[in-house]
C-alpha positions in Angstrom: -3.7 15.5 12.1 -5.0 16.5 15.6 -5.3 14.4 18.7 -9.1 14.9 18.8 -9.3 13.6 15.2 -7.3 10.5 16.1 -9.2 9.9 19.2 -6.1 9.7 21.4 -5.1 11.6 24.6 -1.9 13.0 23.1 0.9 12.3 20.8 4.4 13.7 20.2 6.0 14.4 16.9 9.7 13.8 16.3 11.5 15.1 13.3 14.6 13.1 12.4 17.0 14.7 10.0 18.7 11.9 8.0 21.8 13.9 7.1 24.7 11.6 7.0 28.1 12.9 8.3 30.9 13.2 5.7 33.1 10.8 7.7 30.5 8.1 7.5 30.1 8.7 3.7 33.9 8.6 3.2 34.2 5.3 5.1 31.1 3.7 3.8 32.3 2.4 0.4 35.4 0.5 1.6 33.5 -0.8 4.6 30.6 -2.3 2.7 32.9 -3.8 0.2 34.7 -5.6 3.0 31.7 -6.5 5.2 28.6 -6.2 3.0 27.2 -3.8 5.6 26.3 -0.2 4.8 27.5 2.4 7.4 24.9 4.8 6.0 22.1 2.4 6.7 23.4 1.7 10.2 23.7 5.5 10.9 20.1 6.2 9.8 18.8 3.2 11.8 20.7 4.5 14.9 19.0 7.9 14.5 15.7 6.2 15.0 17.1 4.0 17.6 18.3 6.9 19.7 14.7 8.3 19.8 13.4 4.9 20.8 15.9 4.6 23.6 14.4 7.7 25.1 11.1 5.8 25.7 10.7 4.2 29.1 9.3 0.8 28.2 8.2 0.2 31.8 5.4 2.7 31.3 3.7 0.7 28.6 2.0 -2.7 28.4 2.0 -2.8 24.6 3.7 -0.9 21.8 3.0 -0.9 18.1 6.0 -0.1 15.8 5.0 0.9 12.3 7.3 0.3 9.4 8.4 3.7 7.9 8.9 3.8 4.2 10.5 1.0 2.3 13.7 1.0 4.4 11.9 0.1 7.7 14.3 2.3 9.7 12.0 2.7 12.6 11.6 -1.1 13.2 15.3 -1.7 12.6 16.1 1.1 15.1 14.4 -1.0 17.8 17.6 -3.0 17.9 18.8 -0.1 20.2 16.0 -0.6 22.8 15.4 -4.3 23.3 13.2 -3.9 26.3 10.8 -1.8 24.2 11.0 -4.3 21.3 10.0 -7.1 23.5 6.7 -5.3 24.3 6.2 -4.4 20.6 4.1 -5.7 17.8 5.9 -4.8 14.6 4.2 -4.0 11.3 5.4 -5.0 7.8 3.3 -3.0 5.3 5.4 -4.5 2.4 7.9 -7.3 1.9 11.3 -6.6 3.5 14.0 -6.4 2.2 12.8 -4.9 -1.0 14.2 -7.6 -3.2 11.4 -10.0 -2.0 8.8 -7.7 -3.5 8.0 -9.3 -6.9 7.3 -5.8 -8.4 10.8 -4.6 -7.4 13.7 -4.2 -9.8 16.3 -4.5 -7.1 18.9 -7.3 -6.9 19.8 -9.6 -4.1 23.0 -8.0 -2.8 25.1 -8.4 0.3 23.5 -5.2 1.6 20.0 -6.8 1.3 21.2 -9.9 3.1 22.6 -7.9 5.9 19.4 -6.0 6.3 17.6 -9.4 6.4 19.9 -10.5 9.1 19.3 -7.4 11.2 15.5 -7.8 10.7 15.7 -11.4 11.7 17.1 -10.3 15.1 14.2 -7.9 15.5 11.6 -10.5 14.5 12.9 -13.0 16.9 12.7 -10.6 19.9 9.5 -8.7 19.1 6.3 -9.6 21.0 4.5 -10.1 17.7 4.4 -9.4 14.0 1.6 -8.3 11.7 1.1 -7.4 8.0 -2.0 -6.2 6.2 -2.2 -9.3 3.9 -2.6 -13.0 4.7 -0.4 -13.9 1.8 2.3 -11.5 2.9 2.1 -12.9 6.5 2.6 -16.4 5.2 5.5 -15.4 3.0 7.2 -13.5 5.8 6.8 -16.4 8.2 8.7 -18.6 5.7 11.3 -15.9 4.8 12.3 -15.3 8.3 12.2 -19.0 9.2 10.4 -18.3 12.4 7.8 -20.2 14.4 6.4 -16.9 15.5 3.0 -16.3 13.9 2.7 -13.3 11.5 -0.8 -12.1 12.1 -2.9 -10.3 9.5 -4.4 -6.9 10.2 -5.7 -5.3 7.0 -5.3 -1.6 6.3 -8.1 0.6 7.7 -9.5 3.9 6.5 -11.9 6.5 8.0 -12.1 10.1 6.9 -12.7 11.1 10.5 -9.0 11.3 11.3 -8.1 13.6 8.3 -8.6 17.3 7.8 -10.0 17.0 4.3 -10.6 20.7 3.7 -10.2 21.8 0.1 -8.5 25.2 -0.4 -9.4 25.5 -4.1 -12.5 23.8 -5.3 -11.5 24.6 -8.9 -8.8 22.0 -8.6 -11.4 19.2 -8.4 -12.0 17.5 -11.8 -15.7 17.0 -12.3 -16.9 13.8 -14.1 -18.3 14.3 -17.6 -19.8 11.0 -18.4 -22.2 8.6 -16.7 -19.4 6.2 -15.7 -16.1 7.6 -14.6 -13.3 5.1 -14.1 -10.4 6.5 -12.1 -6.9 5.7 -10.8 -5.0 7.9 -8.4 -1.5 6.6 -7.6 2.0 5.7 -8.7 3.0 3.6 -11.7 5.8 1.5 -10.1 6.8 -1.9 -8.8 5.4 -3.7 -11.8 2.1 -1.9 -11.9 1.0 -1.0 -15.4 -1.8 0.9 -17.1 -0.8 0.2 -20.7 -2.9 -3.0 -21.4 -5.9 -1.5 -19.6 -5.9 1.7 -21.7 -5.3 -0.3 -24.9 -8.3 -2.4 -24.2 -10.4 0.6 -23.2 -9.6 2.4 -26.4 -10.6 -0.7 -28.4 -13.9 -0.9 -26.5 -14.7 2.7 -27.2 -14.0 2.2 -30.9 -16.2 -0.9 -31.1 -19.1 0.0 -28.7 -21.0 3.3 -29.0 -22.4 2.9 -25.5 -19.0 2.7 -24.0 -17.9 5.7 -26.1 -20.9 7.8 -25.1 -21.3 6.8 -21.4 -17.8 6.2 -20.0 -14.5 8.0 -19.4 -11.1 7.2 -17.8 -9.5 9.8 -15.6 -6.0 9.2 -14.2 -3.9 11.1 -11.6 -0.6 9.3 -11.8 3.1 9.6 -11.2 6.2 7.4 -11.7 8.0 5.7 -14.5 6.4 5.9 -18.0 3.8 8.7 -17.2 5.1 10.9 -20.0 4.8 8.0 -22.5 1.2 7.3 -21.4 0.3 11.0 -21.7 1.8 11.1 -25.2 -0.1 8.0 -26.3 -3.5 8.5 -24.6 -4.1 12.1 -23.5 -5.5 13.2 -26.9 -8.2 10.5 -26.7 -11.6 12.1 -26.1 -12.5 9.6 -23.4 -9.2 9.6 -21.5 -7.6 12.3 -19.4 -4.3 12.0 -17.6 -3.3 14.7 -15.0 -0.5 15.1 -12.6 -0.6 13.6 -9.1 -2.7 15.6 -6.6 -2.8 16.0 -2.8 -4.7 13.4 -0.8 -7.5 15.9 -0.1 -8.2 16.5 -3.8 -7.9 12.9 -4.7 -10.2 11.9 -1.9 -12.8 14.4 -3.0 -12.6 13.2 -6.6 -12.9 9.5 -5.5 -15.8 10.3 -3.3 -17.9 12.4 -5.6 -16.7 12.0 -9.2 -15.8 8.3 -9.4 -17.9 5.3 -10.3 -15.3 2.6 -10.7 -12.1 2.7 -8.8 -9.1 1.1 -10.6 -6.7 -0.9 -8.4 -3.3 -2.0 -9.7 -1.2 -4.8 -8.4 2.1 -5.8 -10.0 2.1 -7.7 -13.3 4.2 -10.7 -12.3 3.7 -14.2 -10.9 2.1 -13.1 -7.7 1.3 -10.1 -5.5 1.2 -10.6 -1.7 0.5 -6.9 -0.7 -2.7 -5.2 0.1 -2.9 -1.8 -1.7 -3.8 1.0 0.7 -6.4 2.4 -1.7 -8.7 -0.6 -1.3 -10.2 0.3 2.1 -10.6 3.9 0.9 -12.7 2.8 -2.1 -14.6 0.3 0.0 -15.4 2.9 2.6 -16.7 5.1 -0.2 -18.8 2.2 -1.5 -17.3 2.3 -5.0 -17.3 -0.4 -7.6 -13.8 -1.9 -7.9 -11.8 -3.1 -11.0 -8.6 -4.8 -10.0 -5.7 -5.8 -12.2 -3.4 -8.3 -10.7 -1.7 -11.7 -11.0 -3.1 -15.2 -10.4 -1.7 -15.5 -6.9 -3.0 -12.3 -5.3 -4.3 -11.2 -1.9 -7.0 -9.2 -3.6 -8.1 -12.1 -5.7 -8.3 -14.2 -2.6 -10.6 -11.6 -1.1 -12.6 -10.7 -4.2 -13.5 -13.8 -6.1 -16.5 -12.5 -8.0 -16.2 -12.3 -11.7 -15.8 -8.8 -13.0 -14.1 -7.2 -10.0 -10.7 -8.9 -10.6 -8.8 -9.3 -13.9 -5.5 -10.5 -15.0 -3.4 -8.3 -17.2 -4.3 -10.3 -20.3 -6.1 -8.1 -22.8 -8.9 -10.5 -23.5 -9.7 -11.0 -19.8 -9.5 -7.2 -19.2 -12.0 -6.6 -22.0 -14.5 -9.3 -20.7 -14.4 -8.2 -17.1 -14.4 -4.4 -17.8 -17.5 -4.7 -19.9 -19.2 -6.7 -17.1 -18.3 -4.1 -14.5 -19.3 -1.1 -16.7 -22.7 -2.9 -17.4 -23.2 -3.4 -13.7 -22.7 0.4 -13.0 -24.9 1.5 -16.0 -27.7 -0.9 -15.0 -27.3 0.2 -11.3 -26.8 -3.4 -10.2 -25.8 -3.8 -6.6 -22.2 -4.8 -5.9 -22.0 -8.6 -5.4 -18.8 -8.6 -3.3 -18.9 -8.1 0.4 -15.5 -6.6 1.2 -17.1 -4.0 3.4 -17.3 -6.4 6.3 -13.7 -7.4 6.0 -12.6 -3.8 6.2 -15.1 -2.7 8.9 -14.0 -1.2 12.2 -15.9 -4.0 14.0 -13.8 -6.6 12.2 -10.7 -4.6 12.8 -11.3 -4.4 16.5 -12.0 -8.1 16.6 -8.8 -9.0 14.8 -6.8 -6.5 16.9 -8.0 -8.0 20.2 -7.3 -11.5 19.0 -3.7 -10.5 18.0 -3.1 -8.8 21.3 -4.4 -11.7 23.3 -2.6 -14.3 21.2 0.8 -12.5 21.4 0.4 -12.0 25.1 -0.2 -15.7 25.6 2.9 -16.5 23.5 5.3 -14.4 25.7 
C-alpha cells in the first residue's frame, strides 16, 4: 500500500522478527508447568511492547490498536505502554483467547487462562473496545466481565486502498456458465463445504437447468482440501483450484462471480463477521451464506434464500431460490449495502469516539 492510496499523511512500517532466544525456549517448559504462563508468549508480546514504548502518547489524542493475527500480540504488547493504552481504542476481530471461538479445536488450558488474565488488564485500561460484530461485542462484554461498552464497527472494504494490478491475466479463471457460484478462502474453524457440494451435485443430477446454467468454482486452502478435490474435482460442474493472491481472487469475484458463497462455522453459533462480506457487498454480488442458527450474518440478512443452515434440505431449498433469482435477474432483496457503506462507517466511528471520550 501507499500513503496516497490510504488517504493518510504518512505511515511507518516496523518489521518485528519473532525469533525466540534459545534461553527462553529452554526455560519455557518448566516455567509454564509451574506457573501456567508461557515465556515464549511473553517474549513475543514484549517485542511488540518495545515498539509501542517508542511512541510518545502525548502527541496523540486518540490511537487505534488493531489485533494482529489470532495471538493478538500487538494489543497485549500495550501492557508495556499504559499511557498509550489509555488513549487507545482496541479492536477484537475474533474471539480471544482462541478457545472461545466456537469453530476452534483448542482446549481451555492454563495458558489460555493466563492470556485471558493479561487481556483483562488491557481491556480495563483501554479507552474503548470495538469488534466488527454485534454478537461478538456482546459476548466479549460478558467474557471480560466489564462494564465497559464493546462497540460494533463492521469490517470495511474499498478497492481504492489496494494496488490491484494483475501481472498475469492468464491466471484469471473465466466463468463458463450463466451462473458462477464461488468461494475463495480457508476451510477451517468449523467451516465446511461438504454438505453444500453434496447438495449441489444432487441438484445438478435432478435439474437440467441447474446442470446447464450453473457451476461452482472454489479457491480454497486448509484441512480437507485434498479430500474435496478427490471427491468433486472430476464433476463437470465443479472446479477446485489452489488458493490465489488477493488480486486474482478480487478480479474473479468482481468479473466472474454471480453468487458469492460465505461460510460460517457449523456449530451452535457464530459471532464473527467474515471479512469477505463487505467485499462482496461492495461488488454488489448475490450472497449465499451457510451458518448456524445464532449468527451475526443471520441477524443482518434475514431474507429467505440468502442465509441457510448446514442441513442439506435447507441448503437445497435456499440454493434453488438464490439461483432462480440470478437466472431471472431479480433484484437483491436484502439491503446490506447501507450497513457497510462509508457513510454508515463514519457515523458509527464518530459515535464510538464521542462515547469513549465521554466515558473517560
